[in-house]
C-alpha positions, 0 to 999 in steps of 0.5 A, spaced: 881 578 196 882 573 201 879 566 200 874 567 206 871 573 203 871 570 196 868 564 198 863 568 202 861 573 196 860 567 191 855 564 196 851 570 197 851 571 190 848 564 189 843 565 194 840 571 192 840 568 185 836 562 187 831 566 191 830 570 185 828 564 182 823 562 187 820 569 187 819 568 180 816 561 180 811 564 186 809 570 182 807 566 176 803 561 180 807 555 177 809 549 180 817 548 180 819 542 177 822 536 180 829 533 178 830 525 178 838 524 176 839 517 175 846 515 174 849 508 174 856 505 175 860 502 169 855 502 163 857 502 156 851 505 152 852 499 147 849 495 152 842 498 151 838 497 145 837 504 144 844 505 142 845 498 139 839 495 136 843 488 136 843 488 144 839 482 148 838 486 154 831 488 156 830 495 159 823 497 158 823 502 163 829 506 160 826 505 153 820 508 156 824 514 158 827 515 151 820 514 148 817 519 152 824 524 152 830 525 148 836 520 147 843 524 146 848 520 141 854 524 143 855 524 151 862 523 154 865 524 160 872 528 159 876 523 163 881 521 168 887 522 172 886 516 176 885 509 175 878 510 179 875 513 173 869 514 177 872 519 182 873 525 177 867 523 173 863 524 179 866 530 181 865 533 174 857 531 175 857 535 182 861 541 180 860 542 173 868 543 173 873 540 167 877 535 169 884 539 170 880 544 174 877 539 179 878 540 187 882 534 187 888 532 182 893 536 179 889 542 178 886 542 185 889 549 186 885 552 180 878 551 184 875 556 189 876 553 196 870 550 199 867 548 193 862 543 195 858 549 197 857 550 189 856 543 188 849 540 185 846 539 192 848 546 195 845 549 189 838 546 189 838 547 197 839 554 196 833 554 191 829 551 196 829 544 194 829 538 198 835 534 196 836 526 197 841 521 194 842 514 194 849 511 191 855 507 192 860 509 197 867 512 195 870 514 189 866 520 189 866 527 192 864 526 199 864 533 201 859 535 195 855 528 197 854 530 204 850 537 202 844 533 200 839 533 206 838 526 206 843 521 204 842 514 204 849 511 201 852 504 201 855 499 196 850 494 194 853 489 188 850 483 191 844 479 188 839 479 193 834 485 195 838 487 200 845 486 197 843 489 190 840 494 186 833 493 190 836 497 196 838 503 192 831 503 189 828 502 196 831 508 199 828 512 194 821 509 195 821 510 202 823 517 201 817 519 196 813 515 201 815 520 207 814 526 202 807 523 201 805 522 208 807 529 210 804 532 204 811 535 203 810 539 196 817 542 196 820 541 189 825 535 190 832 533 187 833 526 188 840 523 186 838 516 184 845 512 184 846 505 183 852 501 185 852 496 179 853 494 174 860 495 176 863 489 178 863 484 182 857 483 178 853 478 182 846 478 179 839 475 181 838 468 180 833 469 175 836 474 171 843 470 171 839 464 168 835 469 163 842 471 160 845 464 161 850 467 166 853 464 173 857 468 178 863 465 176 869 464 182 873 459 179 879 462 176 882 455 174 876 453 170 872 457 164 865 458 166 860 454 162 858 456 155 850 458 154 846 459 148 842 465 152 848 469 153 849 475 150 853 475 143 861 477 143 861 485 142 862 486 134 869 489 136 871 484 141 879 482 141 882 476 145 888 481 146 889 489 145 895 490 140 899 494 145 900 495 152 894 500 155 899 503 159 897 501 166 901 495 169 897 491 174 891 495 173 885 492 177 880 492 172 884 489 167 887 483 171 883 482 178 876 483 176 872 476 179 870 472 174 874 475 168 881 476 171 886 476 165 882 472 161 879 474 154 877 468 151 870 468 148 866 464 154 869 468 159 867 475 156 860 472 154 859 470 161 861 476 164 856 480 159 851 476 161 852 478 168 853 485 166 846 484 163 843 481 169 845 487 173 843 492 168 836 489 167 835 489 175 837 496 175 831 497 170 826 494 174 828 499 180 827 505 176 820 502 173 818 502 181 820 509 182 816 511 175 810 508 178 811 511 185 811 518 181 806 517 177 801 515 183 803 521 186 802 525 180 809 528 180 811 524 174 809 529 169 813 535 173 819 531 174 825 532 169 828 525 169 836 524 167 839 517 166 846 516 165 852 513 167 859 515 170 863 512 164 862 506 159 866 500 159 870 495 155 868 487 157 872 484 151 871 490 146 878 491 143 881 486 148 880 490 154 876 489 160 875 496 164 874 503 163 881 506 163 881 507 155 878 512 150 875 508 145 867 510 144 865 504 148 868 507 154 869 514 153 861 515 151 856 514 156 848 513 155 844 520 156 836 520 156 832 526 159 825 526 160 821 532 162 816 538 161 817 541 154 821 535 152 818 532 145 817 525 146 821 520 142 826 525 139 834 524 138 839 529 138 847 529 137 848 533 143 856 533 144 855 534 151 860 532 157 857 529 164 860 536 167 854 539 163 849 536 167 849 541 173 848 547 169 843 544 165 839 541 170 839 548 174 837 551 167 831 546 167 829 548 174 830 556 173 836 556 178 842 560 176 848 555 176 854 558 180 859 562 176 865 558 177 862 552 173 865 550 166 859 546 163 855 549 158 847 548 158 844 543 153 837 545 154 837 548 147 839 541 145 833 538 149 828 543 146 830 541 139 833 548 138 840 546 137 843 540 135 850 541 139 853 545 144 860 544 142 864 542 136 870 539 139 870 534 144 877 532 149 878 526 153 884 523 157 886 517 161 893 518 165 891 514 171 897 509 169 904 511 166 904 518 164 903 522 160 898 517 158 892 517 153 889 523 150 883 523 144 880 529 141 874 528 136 871 533 131 865 531 126 866 524 124 874 524 126 877 522 132 884 521 134 887 517 140 894 518 142 898 513 147 904 515 150 905 510 156 910 505 159 915 511 160 916 512 152 916 504 150 909 505 147 907 511 143 902 510 138 897 514 134 890 512 132 885 516 127 878 513 126 873 516 121 867 514 125 862 515 120 865 509 116 868 506 122 863 507 128 866 501 132 873 503 131 876 497 128 883 496 128 888 492 123 887 486 128 879 485 127 881 483 120 876 487 116 877 487 108 875 494 107 880 500 107 876 504 111 874 499 117 881 500 120 886 505 124 887 510 118 893 514 122 899 510 118 895 511 111 898 517 107 892 519 104 890 521 111 896 525 112 893 532 112 887 530 116 892 527 121 896 533 122 890 537 123 887 533 128 894 533 132 894 540 132 887 540 135 889 536 140 894 540 142 890 546 142 885 543 147 890 540 151 892 548 152 885 550 153 884 546 158 890 546 162 893 539 161 899 539 165 902 534 161 905 534 153 906 528 149 912 525 145 911 529 139 908 536 142 912 542 144 913 541 152 911 549 153 915 549 158 911 545 163 914 541 169 909 535 169 906 535 176 909 531 182 904 525 184 904 523 191 904 515 192 899 513 196 901 510 202 899 503 203 896 500 209 900 497 214 899 489 214 898 486 221 903 481 222 900 474 222 899 470 228 904 465 229 901 458 227 901 453 232 
């Protein structure tokens, strides 16, 4: 079958399935549900009190979503083959494809052509939904983004109404105003994205003051200490014990206000900036919730709150998102809407890539057959606790083959094969005993509160997890193998180096 015929057939099937769902809703007289999909940029779940009761962060509107919906305690992004972790992550959200089967990266050839036609907005458009998005620009799936009927994208990381998160909120409010004035009663899908709390974390003056932080720009001096700043994370370290494997990584060396510093004053100030940005996002969410309530649409809207990935900011001596510890591999995930019991919690064991098939399931729309996610509607409705037993993660945007992890039950394995073989490390954690993944450098006087990979008592468990990791790598078409794995006859993919922009010659100094 030709690619053109294959594409045309898939589109036809998708449209027929979507129209069937519309007809079914019309027959029953039910009003189809709306979807508000909220996604923030670079937020660890442990910023939020929902996941970390000791957090100082105030998020009353996110807390409201949790109180009126369900909070998932095991939501993950599958990983990245790029230093811009958000790029594969957002492709997975839009397509429901696994990390090695995306229309970009080493597995691009496995993806059907013109895949934007099967992405989130395209599916909902075909089902008769009005679709709108606002989010940052760049590091996402541009072709899929353009499928939304209304696109209001711009990168807004400043500390004013026009330059920060309020701008994204304003786009949604204006869109809802237009629907209201035109008496538009079609169901809607709104992709409500924010540019924060990704750096540069320039908060509003009021919220910076609340969290004792300043927009620090002086690389030669430390920011002032302030008792209102968030405390250091429980797994803070001044330095990671071995190289993370990505030399010159922007997030680890160039973030304004932090750079390569990991001292307590710098980290606490940056966390204060993060919290200021997080609370500002919460304020904008609150405005949209009130608007939906006034329009009479809130109770008929499924609302998802999540992030594209987590973030370190001092945890384990790291700063960025290019690691596989829980604070960065996990994401917050909250869902509120019709049929979801208020104030509930579940495990889930979901990936972000499960979002597309799940919101389709909730809306009564058939998801494209080429999606690889699993609907977790059954979890949201308390019919199941989890949708999968094993979770896999990858980061290899730096030196290859990079990092891998696998989790099953309480056990988690992380492996590092980086720096051209000079760093080959293995970590084994029991997350029931050691949820913060303390390692030897944290100096805990409890044999369970550390990495267990070198402990002979866990030799069999280590071997079991090693086998499980290899099985997942094979199942997911990982094109690489680690130092202690069979090579399976694989030839590592050739990575084309990005061409740098030619610098314009400087004008002669007169």
